[in-house]
N, C-alpha and C positions, 0 to 999 in steps of 0.2 A: 646530493641533489638528484642525481639520476635514479637512485634507489627509492626516493620519495615519489618521484614521478611514476615509476613503475608501479609502487604499491597503490597510488591513488588510482592508476589505469585499471589494475585488477580488482580493487574495491569498487571501482565504478561500473566494472562489469558485473560484480555480484549484485550491487544494488540495482542494476537495470531491470532484472527480471521482476522483483516486486513492484517497481514503477510502471513496467510495461503491462503488468497485469492489472494493476489498479486503473490505469488509463483505459484499458480495455472494458473493464466494468463499469466506469464512469459513462463511457460512450455507449455501450450496448444494454446494459441492464435496465435502464429506465424504458427504453423502447421495447424490451422483452416483456416488462410488466404490463405496458400498454396493450400490446398485441396478444398476449396469451390470458391476461386476467382481466382486461378492460378497466384498469385503474387509470386515474390521471397522473401526469408527470410530477405534479406536486406532491403526490403520496409516496414517491420513491424516496429511498433513505439518503438524501443527498449529503447530509452531514457525514455519514459513514463514507460515503463514495469520494468526497472531497478530501476526508482526512486520510484514506488510504493512498491517494494520490500525493499529498503533502508530507506524509511521514518519511518516505524512503529519501526525498530530496533534503528535507530539513535535517535529518540524522546524518547523512552523507556530509552535507555542507558543515554542520557543526563539528562533526569528528575530524574532518579535514582542517577547517580553520583553527580548532582549539590545539590541535598537536603538530602543526605544520612545522614549527620551529623546533621541537623537541627532539626529533630524530626518527629515524625510520622504524625503529622497533616500537616506539609510543604510537607513531601513526598506525602502524599494522594493528597494534593491540586496541586502539580506539575504534578503527573501521570495523574489527572483528565484534568487538562489544556492541557498536551500533548495529551491525547487521543481525546480531541475536535479537536486539531490540526490535528491528523492523520486521523480522520473522515472525517475532511473539505478536506483535500488533497486528500484521497482516493476517495471522491465523485467528486472532480474536475479533476482527472486523469481518473476516470470512463467516465466522460462526454467527455472527450478528445478522449478517445478510441472509444466511441460510435459514435462520430462525425466522427473520421477516419474511422471507419468500414462502416459508411454510405457513405462517399466519395469513398470508394473502391467499394461499391455496386453499385453506381451511374457510376462510370467509367466503371465498368464491364457490366452494362446493355447498357450503350451508345456506348461504343467501342466494345463490343464483347469479 
């Protein structure tokens, strides 16, 4: 039991960074777009921002709940695989956000 709690605590510490980064983007990116590019908040990529926040929490919860009774090794393996999924998803979402930001900058420069 103690081993599982330690694994979940360490896994939670790993999952905290993508979650913290996603929450920061969710709170700051729309205001950045409005300030620098003059777009409305409705044009912000809300779906991607919310997905970036929901993914780490959902994957961590699912990995923990599905493998809690199996043992410490299975829990550690599930959390590690889940962290790989979260990292790949966060990287993909970041790439989409950068592409969206470049599109907004291009439109701003071409159309004034």
